[in-house]
FIDO-646608 format. One record per residue (C-alpha): residue number from 0; residue in three letters; x, y, z. Coordinates in nm, 2 decimals. Layout:
N
<atom><n>NUM</n><res>ALA</res><c1>X</c1><c2>Y</c2><c3>Z</c3></atom>
...
//
This chain:
276
<atom><n>0</n><res>MET</res><c1>12.46</c1><c2>6.69</c2><c3>13.77</c3></atom>
<atom><n>1</n><res>LYS</res><c1>12.74</c1><c2>6.49</c2><c3>13.60</c3></atom>
<atom><n>2</n><res>VAL</res><c1>13.05</c1><c2>6.62</c2><c3>13.44</c3></atom>
<atom><n>3</n><res>ALA</res><c1>13.28</c1><c2>6.39</c2><c3>13.22</c3></atom>
<atom><n>4</n><res>ALA</res><c1>13.63</c1><c2>6.50</c2><c3>13.27</c3></atom>
<atom><n>5</n><res>ILE</res><c1>13.90</c1><c2>6.42</c2><c3>13.00</c3></atom>
<atom><n>6</n><res>ASN</res><c1>14.23</c1><c2>6.51</c2><c3>13.16</c3></atom>
<atom><n>7</n><res>ASP</res><c1>14.56</c1><c2>6.37</c2><c3>13.30</c3></atom>
<atom><n>8</n><res>LEU</res><c1>14.62</c1><c2>6.24</c2><c3>13.67</c3></atom>
<atom><n>9</n><res>SER</res><c1>14.92</c1><c2>6.38</c2><c3>13.85</c3></atom>
<atom><n>10</n><res>GLY</res><c1>15.01</c1><c2>6.26</c2><c3>14.19</c3></atom>
<atom><n>11</n><res>PHE</res><c1>15.18</c1><c2>6.60</c2><c3>14.28</c3></atom>
<atom><n>12</n><res>GLY</res><c1>15.12</c1><c2>6.94</c2><c3>14.13</c3></atom>
<atom><n>13</n><res>LYS</res><c1>14.75</c1><c2>6.99</c2><c3>14.23</c3></atom>
<atom><n>14</n><res>CYS</res><c1>14.64</c1><c2>7.03</c2><c3>13.85</c3></atom>
<atom><n>15</n><res>SER</res><c1>14.42</c1><c2>6.83</c2><c3>13.59</c3></atom>
<atom><n>16</n><res>LEU</res><c1>14.19</c1><c2>6.58</c2><c3>13.72</c3></atom>
<atom><n>17</n><res>VAL</res><c1>14.27</c1><c2>6.64</c2><c3>14.08</c3></atom>
<atom><n>18</n><res>ALA</res><c1>14.16</c1><c2>7.00</c2><c3>14.04</c3></atom>
<atom><n>19</n><res>ASP</res><c1>13.85</c1><c2>6.89</c2><c3>13.84</c3></atom>
<atom><n>20</n><res>MET</res><c1>13.74</c1><c2>6.63</c2><c3>14.09</c3></atom>
<atom><n>21</n><res>THR</res><c1>13.79</c1><c2>6.83</c2><c3>14.39</c3></atom>
<atom><n>22</n><res>VAL</res><c1>13.63</c1><c2>7.16</c2><c3>14.27</c3></atom>
<atom><n>23</n><res>LEU</res><c1>13.33</c1><c2>7.00</c2><c3>14.10</c3></atom>
<atom><n>24</n><res>ALA</res><c1>13.26</c1><c2>6.78</c2><c3>14.42</c3></atom>
<atom><n>25</n><res>ALA</res><c1>13.26</c1><c2>7.11</c2><c3>14.61</c3></atom>
<atom><n>26</n><res>MET</res><c1>13.04</c1><c2>7.26</c2><c3>14.38</c3></atom>
<atom><n>27</n><res>GLY</res><c1>12.78</c1><c2>6.97</c2><c3>14.42</c3></atom>
<atom><n>28</n><res>ILE</res><c1>12.85</c1><c2>6.82</c2><c3>14.07</c3></atom>
<atom><n>29</n><res>GLN</res><c1>12.97</c1><c2>6.45</c2><c3>14.02</c3></atom>
<atom><n>30</n><res>CYS</res><c1>13.30</c1><c2>6.43</c2><c3>13.84</c3></atom>
<atom><n>31</n><res>CYS</res><c1>13.32</c1><c2>6.15</c2><c3>13.60</c3></atom>
<atom><n>32</n><res>PRO</res><c1>13.71</c1><c2>6.12</c2><c3>13.53</c3></atom>
<atom><n>33</n><res>ILE</res><c1>13.87</c1><c2>5.99</c2><c3>13.21</c3></atom>
<atom><n>34</n><res>PRO</res><c1>14.26</c1><c2>5.97</c2><c3>13.29</c3></atom>
<atom><n>35</n><res>THR</res><c1>14.45</c1><c2>6.06</c2><c3>12.95</c3></atom>
<atom><n>36</n><res>ALA</res><c1>14.77</c1><c2>5.97</c2><c3>13.14</c3></atom>
<atom><n>37</n><res>VAL</res><c1>14.90</c1><c2>5.91</c2><c3>13.49</c3></atom>
<atom><n>38</n><res>LEU</res><c1>15.21</c1><c2>6.08</c2><c3>13.63</c3></atom>
<atom><n>39</n><res>SER</res><c1>15.38</c1><c2>6.07</c2><c3>13.98</c3></atom>
<atom><n>40</n><res>ALA</res><c1>15.42</c1><c2>6.44</c2><c3>13.95</c3></atom>
<atom><n>41</n><res>GLN</res><c1>15.31</c1><c2>6.69</c2><c3>13.67</c3></atom>
<atom><n>42</n><res>THR</res><c1>15.58</c1><c2>6.77</c2><c3>13.43</c3></atom>
<atom><n>43</n><res>GLY</res><c1>15.72</c1><c2>7.08</c2><c3>13.61</c3></atom>
<atom><n>44</n><res>TYR</res><c1>15.89</c1><c2>6.85</c2><c3>13.84</c3></atom>
<atom><n>45</n><res>PRO</res><c1>16.25</c1><c2>6.76</c2><c3>13.77</c3></atom>
<atom><n>46</n><res>SER</res><c1>16.17</c1><c2>6.39</c2><c3>13.75</c3></atom>
<atom><n>47</n><res>TYR</res><c1>15.86</c1><c2>6.19</c2><c3>13.73</c3></atom>
<atom><n>48</n><res>PHE</res><c1>15.68</c1><c2>5.85</c2><c3>13.61</c3></atom>
<atom><n>49</n><res>PHE</res><c1>15.47</c1><c2>5.89</c2><c3>13.34</c3></atom>
<atom><n>50</n><res>LYS</res><c1>15.23</c1><c2>5.63</c2><c3>13.17</c3></atom>
<atom><n>51</n><res>ASP</res><c1>15.04</c1><c2>5.74</c2><c3>12.85</c3></atom>
<atom><n>52</n><res>LEU</res><c1>14.68</c1><c2>5.61</c2><c3>12.84</c3></atom>
<atom><n>53</n><res>THR</res><c1>14.60</c1><c2>5.70</c2><c3>12.51</c3></atom>
<atom><n>54</n><res>GLY</res><c1>14.35</c1><c2>5.46</c2><c3>12.36</c3></atom>
<atom><n>55</n><res>ILE</res><c1>14.12</c1><c2>5.42</c2><c3>12.67</c3></atom>
<atom><n>56</n><res>ILE</res><c1>13.90</c1><c2>5.70</c2><c3>12.59</c3></atom>
<atom><n>57</n><res>PRO</res><c1>13.71</c1><c2>5.50</c2><c3>12.32</c3></atom>
<atom><n>58</n><res>GLU</res><c1>13.66</c1><c2>5.22</c2><c3>12.58</c3></atom>
<atom><n>59</n><res>TYR</res><c1>13.52</c1><c2>5.44</c2><c3>12.82</c3></atom>
<atom><n>60</n><res>GLN</res><c1>13.30</c1><c2>5.59</c2><c3>12.53</c3></atom>
<atom><n>61</n><res>THR</res><c1>13.17</c1><c2>5.26</c2><c3>12.44</c3></atom>
<atom><n>62</n><res>LYS</res><c1>13.09</c1><c2>5.12</c2><c3>12.80</c3></atom>
<atom><n>63</n><res>TRP</res><c1>12.92</c1><c2>5.46</c2><c3>12.89</c3></atom>
<atom><n>64</n><res>HIS</res><c1>12.71</c1><c2>5.45</c2><c3>12.59</c3></atom>
<atom><n>65</n><res>GLU</res><c1>12.62</c1><c2>5.10</c2><c3>12.68</c3></atom>
<atom><n>66</n><res>GLN</res><c1>12.52</c1><c2>5.22</c2><c3>13.01</c3></atom>
<atom><n>67</n><res>GLY</res><c1>12.30</c1><c2>5.49</c2><c3>12.87</c3></atom>
<atom><n>68</n><res>GLU</res><c1>12.51</c1><c2>5.76</c2><c3>13.05</c3></atom>
<atom><n>69</n><res>LYS</res><c1>12.42</c1><c2>6.13</c2><c3>13.00</c3></atom>
<atom><n>70</n><res>PHE</res><c1>12.62</c1><c2>6.44</c2><c3>13.11</c3></atom>
<atom><n>71</n><res>ASP</res><c1>12.53</c1><c2>6.78</c2><c3>13.20</c3></atom>
<atom><n>72</n><res>GLY</res><c1>12.88</c1><c2>6.90</c2><c3>13.12</c3></atom>
<atom><n>73</n><res>ILE</res><c1>13.22</c1><c2>6.78</c2><c3>12.95</c3></atom>
<atom><n>74</n><res>ILE</res><c1>13.55</c1><c2>6.93</c2><c3>13.02</c3></atom>
<atom><n>75</n><res>THR</res><c1>13.89</c1><c2>6.85</c2><c3>12.85</c3></atom>
<atom><n>76</n><res>GLY</res><c1>14.23</c1><c2>6.97</c2><c3>12.94</c3></atom>
<atom><n>77</n><res>PHE</res><c1>14.57</c1><c2>6.87</c2><c3>12.82</c3></atom>
<atom><n>78</n><res>MET</res><c1>14.59</c1><c2>6.64</c2><c3>12.52</c3></atom>
<atom><n>79</n><res>MET</res><c1>14.92</c1><c2>6.42</c2><c3>12.50</c3></atom>
<atom><n>80</n><res>SER</res><c1>14.87</c1><c2>6.38</c2><c3>12.12</c3></atom>
<atom><n>81</n><res>SER</res><c1>14.68</c1><c2>6.46</c2><c3>11.81</c3></atom>
<atom><n>82</n><res>LYS</res><c1>14.53</c1><c2>6.11</c2><c3>11.86</c3></atom>
<atom><n>83</n><res>GLN</res><c1>14.42</c1><c2>6.17</c2><c3>12.20</c3></atom>
<atom><n>84</n><res>ALA</res><c1>14.26</c1><c2>6.49</c2><c3>12.09</c3></atom>
<atom><n>85</n><res>GLY</res><c1>14.07</c1><c2>6.31</c2><c3>11.81</c3></atom>
<atom><n>86</n><res>ASN</res><c1>13.96</c1><c2>6.05</c2><c3>12.07</c3></atom>
<atom><n>87</n><res>SER</res><c1>13.83</c1><c2>6.34</c2><c3>12.28</c3></atom>
<atom><n>88</n><res>LEU</res><c1>13.66</c1><c2>6.50</c2><c3>11.99</c3></atom>
<atom><n>89</n><res>GLU</res><c1>13.47</c1><c2>6.18</c2><c3>11.91</c3></atom>
<atom><n>90</n><res>PHE</res><c1>13.38</c1><c2>6.13</c2><c3>12.28</c3></atom>
<atom><n>91</n><res>ILE</res><c1>13.23</c1><c2>6.51</c2><c3>12.27</c3></atom>
<atom><n>92</n><res>ARG</res><c1>13.04</c1><c2>6.43</c2><c3>11.96</c3></atom>
<atom><n>93</n><res>GLU</res><c1>12.89</c1><c2>6.10</c2><c3>12.10</c3></atom>
<atom><n>94</n><res>PHE</res><c1>12.76</c1><c2>6.25</c2><c3>12.45</c3></atom>
<atom><n>95</n><res>LYS</res><c1>12.69</c1><c2>6.62</c2><c3>12.37</c3></atom>
<atom><n>96</n><res>SER</res><c1>12.32</c1><c2>6.71</c2><c3>12.37</c3></atom>
<atom><n>97</n><res>SER</res><c1>12.14</c1><c2>7.04</c2><c3>12.37</c3></atom>
<atom><n>98</n><res>GLU</res><c1>12.15</c1><c2>7.02</c2><c3>12.75</c3></atom>
<atom><n>99</n><res>THR</res><c1>12.52</c1><c2>6.95</c2><c3>12.76</c3></atom>
<atom><n>100</n><res>LYS</res><c1>12.78</c1><c2>7.22</c2><c3>12.82</c3></atom>
<atom><n>101</n><res>VAL</res><c1>13.13</c1><c2>7.16</c2><c3>12.66</c3></atom>
<atom><n>102</n><res>LEU</res><c1>13.42</c1><c2>7.34</c2><c3>12.81</c3></atom>
<atom><n>103</n><res>VAL</res><c1>13.75</c1><c2>7.30</c2><c3>12.61</c3></atom>
<atom><n>104</n><res>ASP</res><c1>14.07</c1><c2>7.43</c2><c3>12.77</c3></atom>
<atom><n>105</n><res>PRO</res><c1>14.30</c1><c2>7.42</c2><c3>12.47</c3></atom>
<atom><n>106</n><res>VAL</res><c1>14.63</c1><c2>7.36</c2><c3>12.65</c3></atom>
<atom><n>107</n><res>MET</res><c1>14.89</c1><c2>7.42</c2><c3>12.40</c3></atom>
<atom><n>108</n><res>GLY</res><c1>15.14</c1><c2>7.67</c2><c3>12.52</c3></atom>
<atom><n>109</n><res>ASP</res><c1>15.22</c1><c2>7.98</c2><c3>12.73</c3></atom>
<atom><n>110</n><res>ASP</res><c1>15.41</c1><c2>8.32</c2><c3>12.73</c3></atom>
<atom><n>111</n><res>GLY</res><c1>15.41</c1><c2>8.30</c2><c3>12.35</c3></atom>
<atom><n>112</n><res>LYS</res><c1>15.58</c1><c2>7.96</c2><c3>12.32</c3></atom>
<atom><n>113</n><res>THR</res><c1>15.42</c1><c2>7.61</c2><c3>12.24</c3></atom>
<atom><n>114</n><res>TYR</res><c1>15.46</c1><c2>7.29</c2><c3>12.46</c3></atom>
<atom><n>115</n><res>ARG</res><c1>15.67</c1><c2>7.00</c2><c3>12.36</c3></atom>
<atom><n>116</n><res>ASN</res><c1>15.39</c1><c2>6.80</c2><c3>12.26</c3></atom>
<atom><n>117</n><res>TYR</res><c1>15.24</c1><c2>7.07</c2><c3>12.02</c3></atom>
<atom><n>118</n><res>SER</res><c1>15.22</c1><c2>7.01</c2><c3>11.65</c3></atom>
<atom><n>119</n><res>ASN</res><c1>15.01</c1><c2>7.15</c2><c3>11.36</c3></atom>
<atom><n>120</n><res>GLU</res><c1>14.80</c1><c2>6.82</c2><c3>11.36</c3></atom>
<atom><n>121</n><res>LEU</res><c1>14.72</c1><c2>6.88</c2><c3>11.72</c3></atom>
<atom><n>122</n><res>LEU</res><c1>14.62</c1><c2>7.23</c2><c3>11.67</c3></atom>
<atom><n>123</n><res>GLU</res><c1>14.39</c1><c2>7.15</c2><c3>11.40</c3></atom>
<atom><n>124</n><res>ILE</res><c1>14.21</c1><c2>6.88</c2><c3>11.60</c3></atom>
<atom><n>125</n><res>ILE</res><c1>14.19</c1><c2>7.11</c2><c3>11.88</c3></atom>
<atom><n>126</n><res>ARG</res><c1>14.02</c1><c2>7.37</c2><c3>11.67</c3></atom>
<atom><n>127</n><res>GLU</res><c1>13.75</c1><c2>7.10</c2><c3>11.59</c3></atom>
<atom><n>128</n><res>MET</res><c1>13.71</c1><c2>7.06</c2><c3>11.94</c3></atom>
<atom><n>129</n><res>VAL</res><c1>13.65</c1><c2>7.43</c2><c3>11.99</c3></atom>
<atom><n>130</n><res>LYS</res><c1>13.38</c1><c2>7.41</c2><c3>11.71</c3></atom>
<atom><n>131</n><res>GLU</res><c1>13.20</c1><c2>7.17</c2><c3>11.94</c3></atom>
<atom><n>132</n><res>ALA</res><c1>13.24</c1><c2>7.36</c2><c3>12.26</c3></atom>
<atom><n>133</n><res>ASP</res><c1>13.01</c1><c2>7.60</c2><c3>12.42</c3></atom>
<atom><n>134</n><res>ILE</res><c1>13.30</c1><c2>7.75</c2><c3>12.64</c3></atom>
<atom><n>135</n><res>ILE</res><c1>13.66</c1><c2>7.77</c2><c3>12.56</c3></atom>
<atom><n>136</n><res>THR</res><c1>13.93</c1><c2>7.89</c2><c3>12.83</c3></atom>
<atom><n>137</n><res>PRO</res><c1>14.25</c1><c2>7.96</c2><c3>12.64</c3></atom>
<atom><n>138</n><res>ASN</res><c1>14.53</c1><c2>8.18</c2><c3>12.77</c3></atom>
<atom><n>139</n><res>LEU</res><c1>14.68</c1><c2>8.45</c2><c3>12.53</c3></atom>
<atom><n>140</n><res>THR</res><c1>14.91</c1><c2>8.23</c2><c3>12.36</c3></atom>
<atom><n>141</n><res>GLU</res><c1>14.65</c1><c2>7.96</c2><c3>12.30</c3></atom>
<atom><n>142</n><res>LEU</res><c1>14.40</c1><c2>8.21</c2><c3>12.17</c3></atom>
<atom><n>143</n><res>VAL</res><c1>14.66</c1><c2>8.34</c2><c3>11.91</c3></atom>
<atom><n>144</n><res>LEU</res><c1>14.75</c1><c2>7.99</c2><c3>11.80</c3></atom>
<atom><n>145</n><res>LEU</res><c1>14.38</c1><c2>7.90</c2><c3>11.76</c3></atom>
<atom><n>146</n><res>ALA</res><c1>14.32</c1><c2>8.22</c2><c3>11.55</c3></atom>
<atom><n>147</n><res>GLY</res><c1>14.63</c1><c2>8.16</c2><c3>11.33</c3></atom>
<atom><n>148</n><res>GLU</res><c1>14.76</c1><c2>8.49</c2><c3>11.41</c3></atom>
<atom><n>149</n><res>ASN</res><c1>15.13</c1><c2>8.59</c2><c3>11.48</c3></atom>
<atom><n>150</n><res>PRO</res><c1>15.23</c1><c2>8.56</c2><c3>11.86</c3></atom>
<atom><n>151</n><res>ASP</res><c1>15.53</c1><c2>8.78</c2><c3>11.84</c3></atom>
<atom><n>152</n><res>ARG</res><c1>15.31</c1><c2>9.07</c2><c3>11.74</c3></atom>
<atom><n>153</n><res>ILE</res><c1>15.02</c1><c2>9.03</c2><c3>11.97</c3></atom>
<atom><n>154</n><res>MET</res><c1>15.23</c1><c2>8.93</c2><c3>12.26</c3></atom>
<atom><n>155</n><res>GLY</res><c1>15.41</c1><c2>9.28</c2><c3>12.28</c3></atom>
<atom><n>156</n><res>LEU</res><c1>15.06</c1><c2>9.47</c2><c3>12.30</c3></atom>
<atom><n>157</n><res>LYS</res><c1>14.97</c1><c2>9.62</c2><c3>12.61</c3></atom>
<atom><n>158</n><res>GLY</res><c1>14.66</c1><c2>9.80</c2><c3>12.78</c3></atom>
<atom><n>159</n><res>ASP</res><c1>14.36</c1><c2>9.89</c2><c3>12.56</c3></atom>
<atom><n>160</n><res>ASP</res><c1>14.54</c1><c2>9.77</c2><c3>12.26</c3></atom>
<atom><n>161</n><res>LEU</res><c1>14.56</c1><c2>9.43</c2><c3>12.38</c3></atom>
<atom><n>162</n><res>ILE</res><c1>14.22</c1><c2>9.41</c2><c3>12.50</c3></atom>
<atom><n>163</n><res>GLU</res><c1>14.09</c1><c2>9.51</c2><c3>12.15</c3></atom>
<atom><n>164</n><res>GLU</res><c1>14.31</c1><c2>9.25</c2><c3>11.98</c3></atom>
<atom><n>165</n><res>ILE</res><c1>14.18</c1><c2>9.00</c2><c3>12.24</c3></atom>
<atom><n>166</n><res>TYR</res><c1>13.83</c1><c2>9.08</c2><c3>12.15</c3></atom>
<atom><n>167</n><res>ARG</res><c1>13.90</c1><c2>9.05</c2><c3>11.77</c3></atom>
<atom><n>168</n><res>LEU</res><c1>14.06</c1><c2>8.72</c2><c3>11.83</c3></atom>
<atom><n>169</n><res>SER</res><c1>13.78</c1><c2>8.59</c2><c3>12.06</c3></atom>
<atom><n>170</n><res>MET</res><c1>13.52</c1><c2>8.67</c2><c3>11.79</c3></atom>
<atom><n>171</n><res>LEU</res><c1>13.72</c1><c2>8.49</c2><c3>11.54</c3></atom>
<atom><n>172</n><res>THR</res><c1>13.75</c1><c2>8.17</c2><c3>11.74</c3></atom>
<atom><n>173</n><res>GLY</res><c1>13.38</c1><c2>8.15</c2><c3>11.83</c3></atom>
<atom><n>174</n><res>GLY</res><c1>13.26</c1><c2>8.45</c2><c3>11.98</c3></atom>
<atom><n>175</n><res>ASP</res><c1>13.08</c1><c2>8.55</c2><c3>11.67</c3></atom>
<atom><n>176</n><res>LYS</res><c1>12.89</c1><c2>8.22</c2><c3>11.69</c3></atom>
<atom><n>177</n><res>GLY</res><c1>12.78</c1><c2>8.27</c2><c3>12.05</c3></atom>
<atom><n>178</n><res>LYS</res><c1>13.04</c1><c2>8.06</c2><c3>12.22</c3></atom>
<atom><n>179</n><res>THR</res><c1>13.15</c1><c2>8.21</c2><c3>12.55</c3></atom>
<atom><n>180</n><res>VAL</res><c1>13.54</c1><c2>8.28</c2><c3>12.56</c3></atom>
<atom><n>181</n><res>ALA</res><c1>13.73</c1><c2>8.33</c2><c3>12.88</c3></atom>
<atom><n>182</n><res>VAL</res><c1>14.10</c1><c2>8.43</c2><c3>12.80</c3></atom>
<atom><n>183</n><res>THR</res><c1>14.29</c1><c2>8.39</c2><c3>13.13</c3></atom>
<atom><n>184</n><res>GLY</res><c1>14.60</c1><c2>8.54</c2><c3>13.29</c3></atom>
<atom><n>185</n><res>ILE</res><c1>14.63</c1><c2>8.85</c2><c3>13.08</c3></atom>
<atom><n>186</n><res>PRO</res><c1>14.89</c1><c2>9.10</c2><c3>13.20</c3></atom>
<atom><n>187</n><res>LEU</res><c1>14.75</c1><c2>9.46</c2><c3>13.22</c3></atom>
<atom><n>188</n><res>LEU</res><c1>14.90</c1><c2>9.79</c2><c3>13.24</c3></atom>
<atom><n>189</n><res>LYS</res><c1>14.92</c1><c2>9.81</c2><c3>13.63</c3></atom>
<atom><n>190</n><res>ASP</res><c1>15.18</c1><c2>9.61</c2><c3>13.81</c3></atom>
<atom><n>191</n><res>GLY</res><c1>15.06</c1><c2>9.31</c2><c3>14.01</c3></atom>
<atom><n>192</n><res>VAL</res><c1>14.73</c1><c2>9.30</c2><c3>13.82</c3></atom>
<atom><n>193</n><res>VAL</res><c1>14.62</c1><c2>9.04</c2><c3>13.58</c3></atom>
<atom><n>194</n><res>GLY</res><c1>14.28</c1><c2>9.01</c2><c3>13.39</c3></atom>
<atom><n>195</n><res>ASN</res><c1>14.06</c1><c2>8.74</c2><c3>13.25</c3></atom>
<atom><n>196</n><res>PHE</res><c1>13.87</c1><c2>8.86</c2><c3>12.94</c3></atom>
<atom><n>197</n><res>ILE</res><c1>13.53</c1><c2>8.74</c2><c3>12.92</c3></atom>
<atom><n>198</n><res>LEU</res><c1>13.32</c1><c2>8.73</c2><c3>12.61</c3></atom>
<atom><n>199</n><res>GLU</res><c1>12.95</c1><c2>8.60</c2><c3>12.67</c3></atom>
<atom><n>200</n><res>LYS</res><c1>12.67</c1><c2>8.64</c2><c3>12.40</c3></atom>
<atom><n>201</n><res>GLY</res><c1>12.86</c1><c2>8.91</c2><c3>12.21</c3></atom>
<atom><n>202</n><res>GLU</res><c1>12.91</c1><c2>9.13</c2><c3>12.54</c3></atom>
<atom><n>203</n><res>ARG</res><c1>13.26</c1><c2>9.16</c2><c3>12.69</c3></atom>
<atom><n>204</n><res>LYS</res><c1>13.40</c1><c2>9.23</c2><c3>13.02</c3></atom>
<atom><n>205</n><res>VAL</res><c1>13.77</c1><c2>9.23</c2><c3>13.19</c3></atom>
<atom><n>206</n><res>VAL</res><c1>13.77</c1><c2>9.08</c2><c3>13.54</c3></atom>
<atom><n>207</n><res>THR</res><c1>14.09</c1><c2>9.19</c2><c3>13.73</c3></atom>
<atom><n>208</n><res>SER</res><c1>14.27</c1><c2>9.01</c2><c3>14.01</c3></atom>
<atom><n>209</n><res>GLU</res><c1>14.59</c1><c2>9.10</c2><c3>14.21</c3></atom>
<atom><n>210</n><res>SER</res><c1>14.89</c1><c2>8.87</c2><c3>14.11</c3></atom>
<atom><n>211</n><res>ASN</res><c1>15.23</c1><c2>8.82</c2><c3>14.28</c3></atom>
<atom><n>212</n><res>GLY</res><c1>15.39</c1><c2>8.75</c2><c3>13.94</c3></atom>
<atom><n>213</n><res>VAL</res><c1>15.44</c1><c2>8.37</c2><c3>14.04</c3></atom>
<atom><n>214</n><res>HIS</res><c1>15.32</c1><c2>8.11</c2><c3>13.78</c3></atom>
<atom><n>215</n><res>TYR</res><c1>15.17</c1><c2>7.83</c2><c3>13.99</c3></atom>
<atom><n>216</n><res>SER</res><c1>15.08</c1><c2>7.48</c2><c3>13.88</c3></atom>
<atom><n>217</n><res>GLY</res><c1>14.72</c1><c2>7.41</c2><c3>13.83</c3></atom>
<atom><n>218</n><res>THR</res><c1>14.56</c1><c2>7.75</c2><c3>13.84</c3></atom>
<atom><n>219</n><res>GLY</res><c1>14.43</c1><c2>7.72</c2><c3>13.48</c3></atom>
<atom><n>220</n><res>ASP</res><c1>14.26</c1><c2>7.37</c2><c3>13.57</c3></atom>
<atom><n>221</n><res>LEU</res><c1>14.11</c1><c2>7.52</c2><c3>13.90</c3></atom>
<atom><n>222</n><res>PHE</res><c1>13.99</c1><c2>7.83</c2><c3>13.69</c3></atom>
<atom><n>223</n><res>ALA</res><c1>13.82</c1><c2>7.63</c2><c3>13.41</c3></atom>
<atom><n>224</n><res>ALA</res><c1>13.65</c1><c2>7.38</c2><c3>13.66</c3></atom>
<atom><n>225</n><res>VAL</res><c1>13.50</c1><c2>7.65</c2><c3>13.86</c3></atom>
<atom><n>226</n><res>PHE</res><c1>13.40</c1><c2>7.83</c2><c3>13.57</c3></atom>
<atom><n>227</n><res>LEU</res><c1>13.21</c1><c2>7.54</c2><c3>13.42</c3></atom>
<atom><n>228</n><res>GLY</res><c1>13.06</c1><c2>7.44</c2><c3>13.77</c3></atom>
<atom><n>229</n><res>GLU</res><c1>12.91</c1><c2>7.80</c2><c3>13.81</c3></atom>
<atom><n>230</n><res>ILE</res><c1>12.78</c1><c2>7.79</c2><c3>13.45</c3></atom>
<atom><n>231</n><res>LEU</res><c1>12.60</c1><c2>7.46</c2><c3>13.55</c3></atom>
<atom><n>232</n><res>ARG</res><c1>12.47</c1><c2>7.61</c2><c3>13.86</c3></atom>
<atom><n>233</n><res>GLY</res><c1>12.31</c1><c2>7.88</c2><c3>13.65</c3></atom>
<atom><n>234</n><res>GLY</res><c1>12.54</c1><c2>8.16</c2><c3>13.69</c3></atom>
<atom><n>235</n><res>SER</res><c1>12.67</c1><c2>8.40</c2><c3>13.41</c3></atom>
<atom><n>236</n><res>ALA</res><c1>13.02</c1><c2>8.38</c2><c3>13.27</c3></atom>
<atom><n>237</n><res>TYR</res><c1>13.08</c1><c2>8.70</c2><c3>13.46</c3></atom>
<atom><n>238</n><res>ASP</res><c1>12.98</c1><c2>8.55</c2><c3>13.77</c3></atom>
<atom><n>239</n><res>ALA</res><c1>13.18</c1><c2>8.23</c2><c3>13.71</c3></atom>
<atom><n>240</n><res>ALA</res><c1>13.50</c1><c2>8.44</c2><c3>13.63</c3></atom>
<atom><n>241</n><res>GLU</res><c1>13.46</c1><c2>8.63</c2><c3>13.96</c3></atom>
<atom><n>242</n><res>ILE</res><c1>13.42</c1><c2>8.35</c2><c3>14.17</c3></atom>
<atom><n>243</n><res>ALA</res><c1>13.71</c1><c2>8.15</c2><c3>14.01</c3></atom>
<atom><n>244</n><res>SER</res><c1>13.93</c1><c2>8.46</c2><c3>14.05</c3></atom>
<atom><n>245</n><res>ASP</res><c1>13.83</c1><c2>8.52</c2><c3>14.41</c3></atom>
<atom><n>246</n><res>PHE</res><c1>13.89</c1><c2>8.15</c2><c3>14.48</c3></atom>
<atom><n>247</n><res>ILE</res><c1>14.26</c1><c2>8.12</c2><c3>14.31</c3></atom>
<atom><n>248</n><res>ARG</res><c1>14.34</c1><c2>8.47</c2><c3>14.45</c3></atom>
<atom><n>249</n><res>THR</res><c1>14.27</c1><c2>8.36</c2><c3>14.80</c3></atom>
<atom><n>250</n><res>SER</res><c1>14.45</c1><c2>8.04</c2><c3>14.75</c3></atom>
<atom><n>251</n><res>VAL</res><c1>14.75</c1><c2>8.20</c2><c3>14.61</c3></atom>
<atom><n>252</n><res>ASN</res><c1>14.75</c1><c2>8.42</c2><c3>14.94</c3></atom>
<atom><n>253</n><res>ASP</res><c1>14.74</c1><c2>8.10</c2><c3>15.15</c3></atom>
<atom><n>254</n><res>THR</res><c1>15.02</c1><c2>7.94</c2><c3>14.97</c3></atom>
<atom><n>255</n><res>PRO</res><c1>15.36</c1><c2>7.97</c2><c3>15.16</c3></atom>
<atom><n>256</n><res>ASP</res><c1>15.65</c1><c2>8.16</c2><c3>15.03</c3></atom>
<atom><n>257</n><res>ASP</res><c1>15.87</c1><c2>7.85</c2><c3>15.06</c3></atom>
<atom><n>258</n><res>MET</res><c1>15.65</c1><c2>7.64</c2><c3>14.86</c3></atom>
<atom><n>259</n><res>PRO</res><c1>15.78</c1><c2>7.58</c2><c3>14.50</c3></atom>
<atom><n>260</n><res>PRO</res><c1>15.52</c1><c2>7.69</c2><c3>14.24</c3></atom>
<atom><n>261</n><res>ARG</res><c1>15.52</c1><c2>7.35</c2><c3>14.09</c3></atom>
<atom><n>262</n><res>ALA</res><c1>15.35</c1><c2>7.22</c2><c3>14.37</c3></atom>
<atom><n>263</n><res>GLY</res><c1>15.05</c1><c2>7.43</c2><c3>14.32</c3></atom>
<atom><n>264</n><res>VAL</res><c1>14.83</c1><c2>7.66</c2><c3>14.54</c3></atom>
<atom><n>265</n><res>GLU</res><c1>14.68</c1><c2>7.59</c2><c3>14.88</c3></atom>
<atom><n>266</n><res>TYR</res><c1>14.33</c1><c2>7.56</c2><c3>14.76</c3></atom>
<atom><n>267</n><res>GLU</res><c1>14.20</c1><c2>7.27</c2><c3>14.96</c3></atom>
<atom><n>268</n><res>LYS</res><c1>14.06</c1><c2>7.48</c2><c3>15.26</c3></atom>
<atom><n>269</n><res>ASN</res><c1>13.91</c1><c2>7.74</c2><c3>15.05</c3></atom>
<atom><n>270</n><res>LEU</res><c1>13.69</c1><c2>7.47</c2><c3>14.85</c3></atom>
<atom><n>271</n><res>LYS</res><c1>13.42</c1><c2>7.59</c2><c3>15.11</c3></atom>
<atom><n>272</n><res>MET</res><c1>13.41</c1><c2>7.92</c2><c3>14.89</c3></atom>
<atom><n>273</n><res>LEU</res><c1>13.25</c1><c2>7.72</c2><c3>14.62</c3></atom>
<atom><n>274</n><res>ILE</res><c1>12.99</c1><c2>7.54</c2><c3>14.83</c3></atom>
<atom><n>275</n><res>ARG</res><c1>12.63</c1><c2>7.69</c2><c3>14.79</c3></atom>
//
C-alpha cells in the first residue's frame, strides 16, 4: 500500500513527515512524502531555519499523474498558508478514488487559540479539504473552528456536557455524512486522564488514556499516522484509536523527565508495537 503525505519536514521535534514516514513504514505501508516546508527544528524551538516550499505540490501532482501513480491513502497536516492548503485540496481531488482513504488533520490551533498562520481564508479552504476527507482528526479547538462555533463557550465545558457538544459538532463537520471523526486530546473529569472521541458511521465512543499533563511535540502527528495506517490495514476507527493511544502513552512513559517537550516523545523503540 502507498500513502501520499503532505506535511512539513522538521530536523528536530519528531513530528510531521518524520512521524508519517516512520509510523507508516512500521505498519507495512509505503509513505510517499511531499514536503511543504523544511525546518531545522519545529517551531517550538527558540530558533530555527525555515524554508517555505509552497509551489512544489502542483509539481509533484503533475509528475505523479504522468507516472500514473495511485494511492491507497492521502494524509495532510500543517498548512503554511491558504495557497498551500489550496494546492493540497487540488492534489486530493486529483488522486482520490473510491479506494483511497483521505485523512485531513486540520491543524489550526490548540487550547482555544489559533496559530500564527491562521486566517479566515485558510479556514475556508480547510473546510473544503474536510469535505473531501474520509477521516478528520481535529483537536477540540479545531473542531470548534470547523463548525463555526464560539470556542470560549465550548472550551469551558466539562464531562458529559462536553462530550455531548463534541458529538453535535462532529456531526456538523461531516459525521452526518458518514465521515469518521476523531477528536483528540480531550480533557476529561478525572485528573490525569484525556480522551479521544471517535465517531464512525454514526456510532460514538470515547477512548481514554492516562496523561502526565505535558504537551509533547508530534503526538498529534503520530496519532493521525497510526490511525490512518490501521484503517488501511482493515481495522475499525475504535481499533485505530486504541492502538494509537497505547503507542503514544507507552512512548510518553519512555520519555525522560529531563527531555524538553518540544523534542517529542521516545517512540522509536515502540514502533514494534505497530508491526503486524
